[in-house]
C-alpha positions as CSV (number, residue, x, y, z in Angstrom):
1,M,-35.8,-34.9,-22.0
2,Q,-35.4,-35.5,-25.7
3,N,-37.5,-33.6,-28.2
4,F,-39.4,-31.7,-25.5
5,P,-42.5,-30.2,-27.2
6,T,-44.1,-27.0,-26.1
7,T,-47.1,-27.5,-23.8
8,I,-49.4,-25.5,-26.0
9,L,-51.7,-28.0,-27.7
10,F,-53.7,-27.4,-30.8
11,L,-57.2,-28.8,-31.3
12,W,-58.1,-30.2,-34.7
13,L,-61.9,-30.5,-34.3
14,V,-62.8,-34.2,-34.7
15,L,-66.0,-35.5,-33.3
16,F,-66.1,-39.2,-32.8
17,S,-69.6,-40.0,-31.4
18,K,-73.0,-39.8,-33.0
19,F,-74.4,-37.3,-30.5
20,H,-77.2,-34.9,-31.0
21,F,-77.6,-31.6,-29.2
22,S,-81.4,-32.1,-29.1
23,A,-81.0,-35.0,-26.6
24,S,-82.9,-34.6,-23.4
25,K,-80.0,-35.9,-21.2
26,P,-76.3,-35.1,-21.2
27,S,-74.4,-36.8,-24.0
28,G,-70.7,-37.3,-24.6
29,F,-68.3,-36.2,-27.3
30,R,-64.6,-35.5,-27.7
31,F,-62.2,-33.3,-29.6
32,Q,-58.9,-34.7,-30.8
33,L,-55.9,-32.7,-29.7
34,I,-52.6,-32.5,-31.6
35,P,-49.4,-31.2,-30.1
36,R,-48.4,-27.7,-31.1
37,D,-45.1,-28.8,-32.7
38,S,-46.4,-31.9,-34.4
39,P,-46.2,-31.8,-38.2
40,Q,-50.0,-32.6,-38.1
41,S,-50.7,-29.3,-36.5
42,P,-52.3,-26.7,-38.8
43,L,-49.9,-24.1,-37.2
44,Y,-46.8,-26.2,-37.4
45,L,-43.7,-23.9,-37.6
46,G,-41.2,-26.6,-38.7
47,N,-38.6,-28.3,-36.6
48,L,-37.5,-26.2,-33.7
49,T,-34.5,-26.8,-31.4
50,Q,-35.2,-27.7,-27.8
51,A,-33.9,-24.3,-26.7
52,E,-36.2,-22.6,-29.1
53,R,-39.2,-24.6,-27.8
54,I,-38.3,-23.8,-24.2
55,E,-37.8,-20.1,-24.9
56,R,-41.3,-20.0,-26.5
57,M,-42.8,-21.8,-23.5
58,I,-41.5,-19.1,-21.1
59,K,-42.6,-16.3,-23.4
60,F,-46.1,-17.8,-23.7
61,T,-46.5,-18.2,-19.9
62,H,-45.5,-14.6,-19.3
63,A,-47.9,-13.4,-22.0
64,K,-50.8,-15.4,-20.3
65,A,-49.9,-14.0,-16.9
66,T,-49.8,-10.4,-18.2
67,S,-53.3,-10.8,-19.7
68,Y,-54.7,-12.2,-16.4
69,V,-53.1,-9.4,-14.4
70,N,-54.5,-6.8,-16.7
71,F,-58.0,-8.1,-16.4
72,L,-58.0,-8.9,-12.7
73,S,-56.4,-5.7,-11.6
74,T,-58.9,-3.6,-13.4
75,N,-62.0,-5.5,-12.5
76,Q,-62.1,-5.6,-8.7
77,N,-65.4,-3.7,-8.8
78,A,-66.4,-4.3,-12.4
79,T,-69.9,-5.1,-13.6
80,L,-70.6,-7.3,-16.6
81,H,-70.7,-4.4,-19.1
82,P,-69.0,-4.9,-22.4
83,D,-66.6,-2.0,-21.9
84,N,-65.3,-3.8,-18.7
85,I,-64.6,-7.2,-20.3
86,Y,-60.9,-8.1,-20.8
87,V,-60.2,-11.7,-21.8
88,P,-56.7,-13.2,-21.6
89,I,-55.5,-14.1,-25.0
90,I,-52.1,-15.0,-26.2
91,R,-50.6,-12.9,-28.9
92,D,-48.1,-13.5,-31.8
93,D,-48.4,-17.2,-32.8
94,V,-49.2,-18.2,-29.2
95,L,-52.5,-20.0,-29.5
96,Y,-54.2,-22.3,-27.1
97,Y,-56.4,-24.7,-29.1
98,A,-57.8,-24.2,-32.6
99,G,-60.6,-26.0,-34.3
100,Q,-62.5,-26.0,-37.6
101,V,-66.2,-25.4,-37.4
102,G,-68.9,-24.7,-39.9
103,I,-71.2,-21.6,-39.3
104,G,-74.5,-21.0,-41.1
105,T,-76.5,-22.8,-43.8
106,P,-74.8,-23.9,-46.0
107,P,-71.9,-23.9,-43.5
108,R,-68.9,-21.7,-44.0
109,M,-65.9,-23.4,-42.5
110,V,-63.7,-21.3,-40.3
111,W,-60.9,-21.8,-37.8
112,L,-61.6,-20.6,-34.2
113,M,-59.3,-20.4,-31.3
114,I,-60.6,-22.4,-28.3
115,D,-60.2,-20.3,-25.1
116,T,-61.2,-21.4,-21.6
117,G,-60.7,-17.8,-20.5
118,G,-63.1,-16.4,-23.0
119,G,-66.9,-16.4,-23.3
120,L,-68.0,-14.9,-26.6
121,I,-67.9,-17.0,-29.7
122,W,-67.0,-14.8,-32.7
123,T,-65.8,-14.8,-36.2
124,Q,-64.9,-12.2,-38.8
125,C,-67.8,-11.2,-40.9
126,E,-68.7,-9.3,-44.1
127,P,-69.2,-6.5,-44.7
128,C,-65.9,-5.7,-42.8
129,I,-64.9,-2.3,-41.5
130,N,-61.5,-3.4,-40.3
131,C,-60.4,-7.1,-40.4
132,F,-57.1,-8.9,-40.0
133,H,-55.7,-11.0,-42.8
134,Q,-57.5,-14.3,-43.3
135,N,-56.5,-17.0,-45.9
136,Y,-60.1,-17.9,-46.7
137,A,-63.4,-16.0,-47.2
138,L,-65.0,-14.2,-44.3
139,F,-68.4,-15.4,-43.0
140,N,-71.2,-13.7,-45.0
141,S,-74.4,-13.6,-42.9
142,Q,-76.5,-12.8,-46.0
143,A,-75.5,-16.1,-47.6
144,S,-76.8,-18.2,-44.6
145,S,-80.5,-19.1,-44.6
146,T,-80.5,-19.7,-40.8
147,Y,-78.8,-16.5,-39.7
148,E,-80.6,-14.1,-37.3
149,K,-79.5,-11.0,-35.3
150,L,-79.9,-11.4,-31.6
151,P,-82.9,-9.2,-30.6
152,C,-82.4,-6.3,-28.2
153,N,-84.8,-7.7,-25.7
154,H,-82.7,-10.8,-25.2
155,Y,-81.4,-11.1,-21.6
156,L,-77.8,-10.9,-22.9
157,C,-78.6,-7.5,-24.5
158,S,-80.7,-5.9,-21.8
159,G,-80.8,-5.7,-18.0
160,P,-78.2,-5.2,-15.3
161,N,-76.1,-8.2,-16.2
162,S,-76.2,-7.9,-20.0
163,R,-73.1,-8.9,-21.9
164,F,-74.0,-6.8,-25.0
165,K,-75.9,-3.5,-25.5
166,C,-78.6,-2.2,-27.8
167,V,-77.5,0.6,-30.1
168,N,-79.8,1.9,-32.9
169,G,-81.9,-1.2,-32.6
170,E,-79.1,-3.6,-32.9
171,C,-77.5,-5.8,-30.2
172,V,-73.8,-5.0,-30.4
173,Y,-70.6,-5.7,-28.5
174,D,-67.2,-4.1,-28.0
175,F,-64.8,-6.5,-26.3
176,K,-61.1,-6.0,-25.4
177,Y,-58.7,-8.9,-25.4
178,G,-55.5,-7.6,-23.8
179,G,-54.2,-5.5,-26.7
180,G,-56.9,-6.7,-29.2
181,N,-60.3,-5.4,-29.7
182,T,-63.4,-6.8,-31.6
183,K,-66.7,-5.1,-32.4
184,G,-69.7,-6.5,-34.1
185,V,-73.3,-7.6,-34.0
186,A,-74.5,-10.4,-31.6
187,S,-76.1,-13.0,-33.8
188,L,-77.7,-16.5,-34.0
189,D,-76.9,-19.3,-36.4
190,S,-76.2,-23.0,-36.8
191,F,-72.8,-24.5,-36.0
192,V,-71.6,-27.6,-37.7
193,F,-69.0,-30.0,-36.2
194,K,-67.8,-32.4,-38.9
195,D,-66.7,-36.0,-38.2
196,M,-64.6,-38.3,-40.4
197,N,-66.4,-41.3,-39.0
198,A,-70.0,-40.2,-38.5
199,P,-72.6,-37.7,-39.8
200,P,-71.9,-34.1,-38.8
201,S,-73.4,-32.8,-35.6
202,I,-75.4,-29.6,-35.8
203,M,-76.1,-27.1,-33.1
204,T,-78.9,-24.6,-33.9
205,K,-79.4,-21.0,-32.7
206,I,-76.0,-20.7,-31.2
207,I,-75.3,-17.1,-30.0
208,F,-72.1,-15.7,-31.6
209,G,-70.5,-12.5,-32.6
210,C,-70.4,-11.4,-36.2
211,S,-67.3,-9.2,-35.9
212,N,-66.7,-6.5,-38.5
213,D,-64.1,-4.4,-36.7
214,N,-61.1,-6.3,-35.3
215,R,-57.8,-4.7,-34.3
216,N,-54.4,-5.7,-32.9
217,F,-54.9,-9.5,-33.0
218,L,-51.3,-10.5,-33.8
219,F,-52.2,-14.2,-33.5
220,A,-53.9,-13.9,-36.8
221,E,-50.8,-12.9,-38.8
222,R,-50.6,-16.5,-40.3
223,G,-54.1,-16.1,-41.8
224,L,-55.6,-19.2,-40.3
225,I,-57.6,-18.1,-37.3
226,S,-60.9,-16.2,-37.9
227,G,-62.0,-15.7,-34.3
228,I,-62.5,-17.3,-30.9
229,L,-64.7,-20.0,-29.3
230,G,-65.1,-19.4,-25.6
231,L,-65.4,-22.1,-22.9
232,S,-65.4,-20.0,-19.8
233,F,-68.1,-19.4,-17.1
234,S,-69.6,-16.6,-19.1
235,P,-73.3,-17.1,-20.2
236,D,-72.4,-16.6,-23.9
237,S,-69.7,-19.4,-24.0
238,L,-70.3,-22.6,-25.9
239,L,-70.2,-24.6,-22.6
240,N,-73.1,-22.6,-21.1
241,Q,-75.1,-22.5,-24.3
242,I,-75.2,-26.3,-24.5
243,F,-75.2,-27.0,-20.8
244,G,-78.3,-29.2,-21.0
245,Q,-76.5,-31.6,-23.3
246,V,-73.0,-31.7,-21.7
247,N,-73.9,-30.8,-18.1
248,R,-71.3,-28.1,-18.2
249,R,-68.4,-30.6,-17.8
250,F,-65.3,-31.0,-19.8
251,S,-62.0,-32.7,-19.2
252,Y,-58.5,-33.6,-20.6
253,C,-55.6,-35.8,-19.6
254,M,-52.2,-34.5,-20.7
255,A,-49.7,-37.3,-21.4
256,P,-46.1,-36.8,-20.4
257,L,-44.8,-34.3,-22.9
258,T,-41.9,-36.4,-24.0
259,E,-44.4,-39.0,-25.2
260,G,-47.5,-37.0,-26.1
261,L,-46.2,-35.8,-29.5
262,A,-47.0,-39.1,-31.2
263,R,-50.3,-39.8,-29.5
264,P,-53.6,-38.1,-29.8
265,L,-55.1,-36.3,-26.8
266,Y,-58.7,-35.5,-26.2
267,L,-60.8,-32.7,-24.8
268,R,-63.8,-34.7,-23.5
269,F,-67.3,-33.5,-22.6
270,A,-70.0,-34.9,-20.4
271,E,-70.5,-38.7,-20.6
272,D,-67.3,-39.1,-22.6
273,I,-65.3,-38.3,-19.5
274,P,-64.0,-41.6,-18.0
275,Q,-65.0,-42.7,-14.6
276,P,-62.1,-42.8,-12.1
277,T,-60.9,-46.1,-10.7
278,G,-59.9,-44.5,-7.4
279,V,-60.6,-41.4,-5.3
280,I,-61.4,-38.2,-7.1
281,N,-60.2,-34.9,-5.6
282,R,-62.4,-31.9,-5.6
283,T,-61.7,-28.2,-5.0
284,P,-64.2,-25.3,-5.5
285,F,-63.6,-22.6,-8.1
286,A,-63.2,-19.1,-6.6
287,R,-66.4,-17.1,-7.0
288,G,-67.0,-13.4,-7.7
289,P,-69.2,-11.2,-9.9
290,A,-66.4,-10.5,-12.4
291,I,-64.6,-13.8,-12.3
292,K,-65.0,-15.7,-15.5
293,Y,-61.8,-17.7,-15.3
294,Y,-61.0,-20.9,-13.6
295,M,-59.6,-19.5,-10.3
296,L,-58.8,-21.7,-7.3
297,N,-58.5,-21.2,-3.6
298,L,-54.8,-22.0,-2.9
299,L,-54.2,-22.3,0.9
300,D,-50.5,-23.4,1.0
301,I,-47.7,-25.1,-0.9
302,S,-45.7,-28.1,0.2
303,I,-42.3,-29.4,-0.9
304,N,-41.8,-33.1,-0.4
305,S,-44.9,-33.1,1.8
306,N,-43.5,-30.4,4.1
307,R,-45.9,-27.5,4.4
308,L,-44.3,-24.1,3.9
309,N,-47.0,-22.6,6.2
310,F,-47.8,-19.5,4.2
311,P,-50.1,-17.1,6.2
312,P,-53.8,-17.4,5.5
313,G,-54.8,-15.3,2.5
314,T,-51.4,-15.3,0.9
315,F,-52.7,-16.4,-2.5
316,R,-56.2,-14.9,-2.2
317,K,-57.2,-11.9,-4.2
318,I,-57.8,-9.1,-1.7
319,R,-59.2,-5.8,-2.6
320,G,-56.4,-3.3,-2.5
321,G,-53.8,-6.1,-2.3
322,T,-51.1,-6.9,-4.8
323,T,-51.9,-10.5,-5.7
324,N,-54.6,-11.4,-8.1
325,G,-55.2,-15.0,-7.0
326,F,-54.5,-18.4,-8.5
327,V,-55.6,-19.6,-12.0
328,I,-55.4,-23.0,-13.6
329,D,-54.7,-22.7,-17.3
330,S,-53.5,-25.5,-19.6
331,G,-52.7,-22.8,-22.2
332,A,-49.9,-21.5,-19.9
333,P,-46.9,-23.9,-20.4
334,N,-45.3,-23.3,-17.1
335,S,-46.5,-22.8,-13.6
336,M,-46.0,-19.4,-12.0
337,I,-45.8,-18.4,-8.3
338,D,-46.5,-14.8,-7.6
339,Q,-43.7,-12.6,-6.1
340,R,-46.3,-10.1,-4.9
341,T,-48.5,-12.3,-2.7
342,N,-50.1,-10.7,0.4
343,G,-47.3,-10.1,2.9
344,V,-44.6,-12.4,1.4
345,N,-42.7,-13.2,-1.7
346,A,-44.2,-16.7,-2.2
347,Y,-42.1,-17.4,-5.3
348,Q,-38.8,-16.9,-3.4
349,V,-40.0,-19.0,-0.5
350,V,-40.8,-21.9,-2.8
351,M,-37.6,-21.7,-4.7
352,N,-35.5,-21.4,-1.6
353,N,-37.0,-24.7,-0.3
354,I,-36.4,-26.5,-3.7
355,Q,-32.8,-25.2,-3.7
356,Q,-32.2,-26.5,-0.2
357,H,-33.4,-29.9,-1.4
358,Y,-31.0,-30.1,-4.3
359,D,-28.1,-28.6,-2.4
360,S,-28.5,-31.3,0.2
361,F,-27.5,-33.9,-2.4
362,G,-24.4,-31.9,-3.4
363,L,-25.6,-31.0,-6.8
364,Q,-23.7,-28.2,-8.5
365,R,-25.5,-25.0,-9.3
366,R,-25.0,-23.4,-12.7
367,D,-26.2,-20.2,-14.4
368,P,-29.5,-20.5,-16.3
369,P,-29.5,-20.1,-20.1
370,S,-28.3,-16.6,-21.1
371,T,-30.7,-16.0,-24.1
372,G,-34.2,-14.7,-23.5
373,P,-36.2,-14.9,-20.3
374,S,-35.2,-17.9,-18.4
375,Y,-35.6,-20.2,-15.4
376,K,-33.9,-19.1,-12.2
377,L,-32.7,-22.3,-10.6
378,C,-30.5,-24.7,-12.6
379,Y,-28.2,-27.6,-11.8
380,N,-25.7,-29.7,-13.7
381,D,-26.9,-33.2,-14.2
382,K,-25.5,-35.9,-11.9
383,Q,-25.3,-39.4,-13.3
384,G,-28.1,-41.6,-11.8
385,F,-29.7,-38.8,-9.8
386,N,-33.5,-39.0,-9.7
387,Q,-34.3,-37.5,-6.3
388,H,-36.4,-34.6,-7.6
389,P,-38.8,-33.1,-5.0
390,T,-42.5,-33.3,-5.3
391,M,-44.6,-30.1,-4.9
392,T,-48.1,-30.0,-3.6
393,F,-50.6,-27.3,-4.2
394,N,-52.7,-27.4,-1.0
395,F,-56.1,-26.3,-2.3
396,Q,-59.3,-25.9,-0.4
397,D,-60.5,-29.4,0.3
398,A,-57.9,-31.1,-1.9
399,D,-54.1,-31.6,-2.4
400,Y,-52.7,-31.5,-5.9
401,V,-49.4,-33.4,-6.1
402,V,-46.9,-32.7,-8.9
403,E,-44.5,-35.6,-9.4
404,G,-40.8,-34.9,-9.1
405,R,-40.1,-35.8,-12.7
406,F,-42.4,-33.0,-13.8
407,M,-40.7,-30.3,-11.7
408,N,-37.9,-29.7,-14.2
409,I,-36.8,-29.5,-17.8
410,H,-33.6,-31.2,-18.9
411,F,-31.4,-29.4,-21.4
412,D,-30.1,-32.2,-23.5
413,E,-27.2,-30.3,-25.2
414,G,-26.0,-28.6,-22.0
415,G,-26.2,-31.5,-19.6
416,F,-28.2,-29.6,-17.0
417,F,-31.8,-29.1,-15.8
418,C,-33.8,-26.2,-14.5
419,V,-36.8,-25.9,-12.2
420,T,-39.7,-24.8,-14.4
421,I,-41.5,-22.5,-12.0
422,L,-41.5,-18.9,-13.1
423,P,-41.8,-15.8,-11.0
424,G,-45.2,-14.0,-11.2
425,N,-45.9,-10.3,-11.0
426,G,-49.5,-10.2,-9.8
427,V,-50.9,-13.7,-10.4
428,S,-50.1,-17.4,-9.8
429,I,-50.8,-20.1,-12.4
430,L,-51.0,-23.9,-12.4
431,G,-49.6,-24.4,-15.9
432,A,-49.6,-27.4,-18.3
433,H,-46.2,-28.7,-17.3
434,H,-47.6,-29.5,-13.9
435,Q,-50.7,-31.0,-15.3
436,Q,-49.0,-34.0,-16.9
437,N,-50.5,-37.4,-16.0
438,M,-53.4,-35.9,-14.2
439,R,-57.1,-36.2,-15.3
440,I,-58.4,-32.7,-15.0
441,I,-62.2,-32.2,-15.0
442,Y,-63.8,-28.8,-15.1
443,D,-67.3,-29.3,-13.5
444,C,-69.0,-26.0,-14.0
445,N,-72.3,-27.4,-12.9
446,L,-70.9,-28.2,-9.4
447,Y,-68.5,-25.2,-9.7
448,Q,-65.5,-27.2,-8.9
449,L,-62.2,-28.6,-10.3
450,Q,-61.9,-32.4,-10.1
451,F,-58.7,-34.3,-10.6
452,Y,-56.9,-37.6,-10.0
453,P,-53.7,-39.2,-11.2
454,E,-54.0,-41.1,-14.5
455,N,-51.6,-42.6,-17.0
456,C,-52.6,-40.2,-19.8
457,V,-50.8,-42.1,-22.5
458,N,-53.7,-44.5,-22.3
459,D,-56.3,-41.8,-22.9
460,Q,-57.4,-43.3,-26.2
461,I,-60.5,-43.9,-28.2
462,P,-62.3,-47.0,-26.8
């Protein structure tokens, strides 16, 4: 693969349709996505070598997995209390999507990280007790004519399932994000999404966090990001706050990463999601009182359509067990198979079967790259060889097939390729590299993931 970009994509918030959140039926809109290493990205780091990109991909995947394990391991019996909420977030310069939005009247433009694993929408606010560096002014609630504090009698601030808590007459929060921590006042204000081709869209009375005490958010060292915009199952996420207008559905289609750098990608909502021309596959999200992530019920794995026949419950989170289940996350570049699944090392079983496939063609094994964390199974290129195995995630009610060409990364300079699956230590992940050329739909109204093969290069503005 030449010029292989990282699978982390950044979202430059561009709204293309004249859609109003006051509409009585679901409307459609889309956000334009820009590849992380594109010069158009606001967080472009300059030209990186292929080896540097791949090393970052592996690092990002491990960081995501660690965050999931930290949350899922400590929340087997958790209630929805602010002190128990841990949201997976990538640190350093490892961001998922980022978008520019306006908050307040007149709007203050800020950059927010878009996080499918997070719920709370928050931005740094004045007056600040402790804030990380930001290259532009913090949001000042006193300068907004539409700003309100969320009242303590709101359901998110009172009752057994409250996300926030009332302290001294104010609805406040104290959320932990892996190593980061944000505190502030739960608030209400207008959010503005600007469009180059149409009037801006305004959402009124959106619940968000006015954070004035923020610590250990290393992702903010570049001074661009002011906070987070959550798209998870949580009731305070943007997706749930505007559910009547978007029917709690969003989608993306990730073009092959060798081609996607030059083409725009889109995060689509509601009626903007294209209708499939063939059969759409559906698998339910795993349910649980503390589950706010997009977790799936993985029953088995197949290599070249041959079921590996993992025992029932291998990938299911079991109280007292070592595995924390299976997560789909487009912010994790690589897929990861847990080594600590219930009763078996699932990662090793999968890799042994892939190795047997390649060995049967007489390919020559070689050591993986020596610098940094690396892939474990690598082979020298063989001229004309294209018999890469398919891998199928056998989910409840649906099979998700990964094409053989998306099973590996080719190192151009070294003349070899490596299988991109990483070993997990407590969680399995369906990462972005295995989501190429697949229409992915998160239907939170039906509580299911929907998917079907699509040539994602053609996912363009009509």
